[in-house]
C-alpha positions as CSV (number, residue, x, y, z in Angstrom):
1,M,-9.5,39.5,80.6
2,S,-6.8,41.8,80.6
3,D,-7.7,43.2,83.5
4,P,-5.7,42.1,86.9
5,L,-7.7,40.6,89.8
6,Q,-7.0,40.6,93.3
7,M,-9.4,39.5,96.6
8,F,-8.6,38.9,100.0
9,I,-9.8,36.7,101.9
10,P,-8.6,36.2,105.6
11,L,-6.3,33.3,106.7
12,R,-8.1,30.5,109.2
13,K,-6.0,28.2,110.6
14,A,-1.9,27.2,110.4
15,D,-0.3,23.9,111.3
16,A,3.4,24.5,112.6
17,A,4.4,20.8,112.8
18,R,3.6,20.5,108.9
19,R,3.8,23.9,107.8
20,L,0.4,24.1,106.4
21,I,-2.1,27.1,106.5
22,Y,-5.7,26.7,105.5
23,G,-8.0,29.1,104.0
24,Y,-9.8,29.9,100.5
25,A,-8.7,30.9,97.5
26,T,-12.1,32.5,96.6
27,A,-15.6,32.6,98.1
28,E,-18.8,34.2,97.1
29,L,-19.0,37.0,99.6
30,P,-18.6,41.0,99.0
31,D,-14.9,41.9,98.8
32,R,-13.7,45.1,99.8
33,A,-13.9,46.7,96.5
34,G,-17.7,46.2,96.5
35,E,-17.1,42.7,94.0
36,I,-18.7,39.5,94.3
37,C,-16.9,36.4,92.9
38,D,-19.7,34.2,91.0
39,Y,-18.6,30.7,92.2
40,A,-20.1,28.8,89.6
41,S,-18.6,30.5,86.9
42,T,-15.5,30.6,88.4
43,R,-15.6,27.5,89.3
44,P,-14.1,25.9,86.3
45,Y,-11.2,27.9,85.5
46,Y,-9.9,27.0,88.8
47,E,-10.4,23.7,88.3
48,K,-8.4,24.1,85.1
49,W,-5.5,25.9,86.3
50,S,-5.0,23.5,89.3
51,E,-5.3,20.5,87.1
52,D,-2.3,22.2,84.8
53,F,-0.1,22.4,87.8
54,A,-1.4,18.7,89.0
55,K,-0.1,17.3,85.8
56,A,3.1,19.5,85.5
57,S,4.2,18.6,88.6
58,G,3.4,14.7,88.9
59,G,0.6,15.3,91.4
60,K,3.0,17.2,94.3
61,S,1.5,20.4,93.7
62,F,-1.9,21.9,92.9
63,G,-1.3,25.3,92.5
64,N,1.6,28.1,92.7
65,L,1.7,30.2,95.9
66,R,3.4,33.0,96.0
67,A,4.0,35.9,98.4
68,M,2.6,39.8,97.9
69,H,1.9,38.5,94.4
70,G,5.7,39.0,93.6
71,K,8.4,36.9,92.2
72,V,8.9,34.7,95.6
73,A,7.6,31.4,95.6
74,A,6.8,30.8,99.2
75,G,5.7,27.6,98.6
76,K,2.5,25.2,96.7
77,I,-1.3,24.8,97.0
78,S,-1.2,20.9,98.8
79,A,-4.6,20.1,98.6
80,I,-7.8,22.1,97.0
81,T,-11.5,21.5,97.8
82,F,-14.8,22.8,96.2
83,N,-17.7,23.4,98.6
84,D,-20.5,24.1,96.3
85,D,-22.8,24.2,99.4
86,A,-21.4,27.1,101.1
87,K,-19.9,28.2,97.2
88,R,-16.3,28.6,98.3
89,I,-13.1,27.3,97.2
90,E,-11.0,25.7,100.0
91,I,-6.9,25.1,100.3
92,A,-4.3,24.2,102.2
93,A,-1.3,25.6,101.3
94,K,2.4,24.1,102.1
95,I,4.9,26.8,102.9
96,V,8.7,25.5,102.2
97,D,10.1,29.2,102.4
98,E,11.5,29.6,106.0
99,D,11.1,33.7,105.7
100,E,7.6,33.5,104.6
101,W,6.6,31.2,107.3
102,R,8.1,33.0,110.3
103,K,5.4,36.1,108.7
104,I,3.2,33.7,109.2
105,E,3.7,32.9,112.9
106,E,4.3,36.0,113.8
107,G,1.1,37.5,112.3
108,V,2.5,39.2,109.4
109,Y,0.5,37.6,106.5
110,T,-3.4,38.3,107.2
111,G,-4.4,35.4,104.7
112,F,-4.8,34.6,100.8
113,S,-5.5,36.7,98.1
114,Q,-6.1,35.6,94.5
115,G,-4.2,36.5,91.5
116,G,-5.5,36.5,87.7
117,A,-8.2,38.4,85.5
118,Y,-11.4,39.0,85.0
119,V,-13.1,36.6,82.5
120,K,-16.6,38.8,82.6
121,R,-18.2,41.2,85.5
122,W,-21.7,42.0,85.5
123,P,-24.2,43.3,88.1
124,D,-25.1,40.9,90.9
125,P,-29.3,40.6,90.4
126,E,-29.6,41.0,94.2
127,N,-27.5,43.5,95.4
128,P,-27.4,46.4,92.1
129,E,-24.4,48.1,94.5
130,L,-22.1,44.9,94.2
131,T,-20.3,43.8,90.7
132,R,-20.5,39.9,90.0
133,Y,-17.7,38.3,88.1
134,T,-16.1,35.7,86.8
135,A,-12.3,34.7,87.9
136,S,-9.7,33.1,86.1
137,P,-6.3,32.9,88.6
138,S,-2.8,32.8,87.8
139,E,-1.5,32.3,91.4
140,I,-2.8,32.7,95.0
141,S,-0.3,34.9,97.0
142,L,0.2,35.1,100.7
143,V,-0.6,38.8,101.8
144,D,-0.4,41.7,104.6
145,L,-3.2,43.1,103.8
146,P,-4.5,45.1,106.8
147,C,-7.1,43.3,109.0
148,L,-9.6,44.5,111.9
149,P,-8.1,44.7,114.8
150,E,-9.9,42.2,116.8
151,A,-9.2,39.4,113.7
152,S,-7.0,36.4,114.2
153,F,-6.5,32.3,113.5
154,E,-5.6,29.4,114.7
155,L,-2.1,28.3,115.1
156,V,-1.6,24.6,115.7
157,K,2.2,24.5,117.4
158,A,4.3,21.7,116.6
159,D,3.6,19.8,120.1
160,G,-0.2,19.8,118.9
161,A,-1.2,22.9,121.4
162,T,-3.7,25.4,119.9
163,E,-3.3,28.7,120.5
164,R,-5.2,31.9,118.7
165,R,-2.5,34.8,117.2
166,A,-3.4,38.0,116.1
167,F,-2.8,39.5,113.4
168,S,-0.1,42.1,113.4
169,P,-0.7,45.6,112.6
170,P,0.9,47.0,109.4
171,A,3.9,48.4,109.8
172,E,4.6,52.2,109.8
173,K,7.3,52.6,107.1
174,T,9.9,55.5,107.7
175,E,11.3,57.2,105.1
176,G,14.8,55.7,104.4
177,Q,14.4,52.9,106.7
178,P,14.6,49.4,105.0
179,Q,10.9,46.9,105.6
180,N,12.5,44.0,106.2
181,S,14.2,44.6,109.9
182,A,13.9,41.5,111.4
183,L,17.2,40.1,110.1
184,R,18.9,44.1,110.7
185,D,17.7,44.1,113.7
186,W,19.2,40.8,114.4
187,L,22.4,41.4,112.8
188,V,23.0,45.0,115.1
189,G,22.2,43.0,118.4
190,N,24.6,40.5,118.0
191,V,27.3,42.4,115.9
192,N,27.3,44.8,118.9
193,S,27.9,42.2,121.4
194,D,30.8,41.1,122.7
195,I,31.1,38.0,119.9
196,D,33.4,38.9,116.8
197,A,30.8,39.9,114.0
198,A,32.1,37.3,111.4
199,E,31.6,34.4,113.5
200,T,27.9,35.6,114.1
201,I,27.1,35.6,110.7
202,A,29.1,32.2,110.1
203,D,27.1,30.7,113.2
204,F,23.7,31.9,111.6
205,F,24.3,30.5,108.1
206,A,25.2,27.5,109.4
207,A,22.4,27.0,111.4
208,L,20.2,28.6,108.3
209,D,22.1,25.8,106.0
210,A,21.1,23.0,108.5
211,D,17.0,23.8,109.4
212,L,16.5,24.3,105.2
213,N,18.8,21.4,103.8
214,A,16.6,19.5,106.9
215,D,13.8,19.7,104.4
216,P,14.0,17.2,101.3
217,V,12.8,19.9,99.1
218,H,16.4,22.1,99.6
219,D,19.4,20.6,97.7
220,A,22.8,21.5,96.8
221,P,22.6,24.7,94.8
222,L,20.4,26.3,97.9
223,T,23.5,25.2,100.1
224,D,26.1,26.9,97.3
225,L,23.7,29.5,97.4
226,L,24.0,30.2,101.4
227,A,28.1,29.4,101.3
228,R,28.7,32.3,98.8
229,L,25.7,34.5,100.9
230,K,27.9,33.7,104.0
231,A,31.2,35.0,102.5
232,R,29.8,38.0,101.5
233,C,28.5,39.0,104.6
234,V,31.4,37.7,106.8
235,A,33.5,40.1,104.2
236,T,31.4,43.0,104.6
237,L,31.7,42.9,108.6
238,Q,35.4,42.2,109.1
239,P,36.7,45.2,111.0
240,A,37.7,48.4,108.8
241,A,41.5,47.8,109.8
242,A,41.1,43.8,108.8
243,Q,39.6,44.7,105.7
244,K,42.6,47.4,104.9
245,A,45.0,44.4,105.5
246,A,43.6,41.6,103.5
247,A,43.6,44.2,100.9
248,L,47.3,45.1,101.3
249,D,48.0,41.8,100.9
250,L,46.3,41.9,97.9
251,R,48.0,44.3,96.4
252,L,51.5,42.9,97.4
253,Q,50.3,39.6,95.9
254,K,50.0,41.4,92.4
255,L,53.2,43.6,93.3
256,A,54.7,40.2,93.6
257,S,53.3,38.7,90.7
258,D,54.1,42.0,88.4
259,G,57.7,42.0,89.6
260,E,58.2,38.0,88.7
261,T,57.3,38.7,85.1
262,A,59.1,41.6,84.9
263,R,62.3,39.4,85.8
264,R,61.4,37.0,83.4
265,T,60.9,39.3,80.6
266,A,64.3,40.7,81.7
267,A,66.2,37.8,81.4
268,E,64.8,37.3,77.6
269,I,65.9,40.2,76.7
270,A,68.8,40.2,77.5
271,S,69.5,36.6,75.9
272,Q,68.7,38.2,72.8
273,I,70.9,41.1,72.9
274,A,73.7,38.2,73.8
275,A,72.9,36.3,70.6
276,L,72.7,39.7,68.6
277,S,75.6,40.9,69.8
278,E,77.8,37.5,68.7
279,R,76.2,37.9,65.4
280,V,77.6,41.3,65.1
281,G,80.9,40.2,65.9
282,A,81.0,37.4,63.6
283,L,79.7,39.8,60.6
284,E,82.6,42.7,61.8
285,A,85.5,39.6,61.2
286,A,84.4,38.3,58.2
287,P,86.8,40.1,54.9
288,A,84.5,42.9,53.0
289,Q,83.3,41.4,49.9
290,P,85.2,43.5,46.5
291,V,83.1,45.8,45.0
292,H,81.9,44.7,41.3
293,L,81.5,47.4,38.7
294,P,79.4,47.4,35.9
295,G,80.0,45.2,33.2
296,F,83.3,44.2,34.4
297,T,83.8,40.4,35.6
298,P,86.7,39.9,38.2
299,V,89.2,37.7,37.2
300,S,91.4,36.1,39.9
301,K,95.6,35.9,39.0
302,S,95.4,31.8,39.6
303,A,93.1,32.0,36.3
304,E,96.1,33.2,34.0
305,S,98.6,30.2,34.6
306,G,96.5,28.2,32.6
307,L,98.2,30.5,29.4
308,D,100.8,28.1,28.6
309,D,98.9,25.4,28.1
310,L,96.5,27.6,25.7
311,A,99.5,28.0,23.7
312,A,100.6,24.3,23.3
313,E,96.9,23.8,22.1
314,L,96.8,27.1,19.5
315,A,100.3,25.8,18.2
316,R,99.0,21.8,17.2
317,L,96.3,24.2,14.9
318,S,96.6,25.7,11.7
319,P,97.0,29.8,11.8
320,E,94.2,30.4,10.4
321,K,91.9,28.3,13.3
322,A,94.3,29.2,15.7
323,S,93.2,33.4,15.5
324,L,89.4,32.1,14.7
325,V,89.8,30.3,18.4
326,L,91.4,33.5,19.9
327,I,88.6,35.8,18.6
328,K,86.1,33.7,19.7
329,A,87.5,33.7,22.9
330,A,88.0,37.6,23.3
331,Q,84.7,38.4,22.5
332,T,83.6,35.6,25.4
333,Q,85.8,36.6,27.8
334,P,87.9,39.4,27.1
335,K,91.4,39.3,29.0
336,R,94.6,41.6,29.0
337,F,97.2,40.0,28.0
338,G,100.8,41.1,28.5
């Protein structure tokens, strides 16, 4: 089941009022690759695929619809019918993406293509040149596979009128030219007019925002995305002089901000220097402490004023005790008497 599967089925009808398109998801018909989908064995896989989506979406979708087998979610399968008599699976798909619907109206998309994997393959009993297979779908895509020149589909317009629309021929690729040229051409035509480019883009996104938000499928995140895209487009399409002026304004704002920061830093440094100078001045005004030599104890003159009291105390003692007291005092705190 790892082999990729893609089968092209032409588009049959488009309803512009409801943005519905009709066609077949698959049918028991030979395709361009010489293969034929076996309806009976494929149907159970389509039923499971559709039931899984219906369960996950609460009945709002019966399958996923993409664009060109890519990442763009173009819409959803709104109805699926298993036609046993014709051996085909008929679908109606609702398109919710504005760009993808425009491609349908212009005939860019020519049909559906089932994407998935082969379950099994075997030679067709009735035509050995064909390979019959069982398909397991993973998605249905809108595709622009080239059709015959006379190929067309029925378009029911919003007012109910019906007309035949021819499929557009495949666009010729030019080296270096982007393929999504519709918007590019629109922009070039309007930007080269007398209307200001920024105003033109602003009007374009305003109209697009109104159209998309008129559909209840879209919500606030899409509006926010459009606002950001609009801002970037307007900035890109501004004249070069305006862009330079805006850049200069930003630089001036940054310089002003940097200058204010430098001014505050200088004021803080000046305050710290003043405080340091005050401390140094206080230290210079204080008298220096005398240098003490190791093993010597400083004695002030005032300490010697108590010798008279000491002599009086010694006089009351016997000569032996007085001598002992003087010896102990001299050993604990030697002084020079004279």
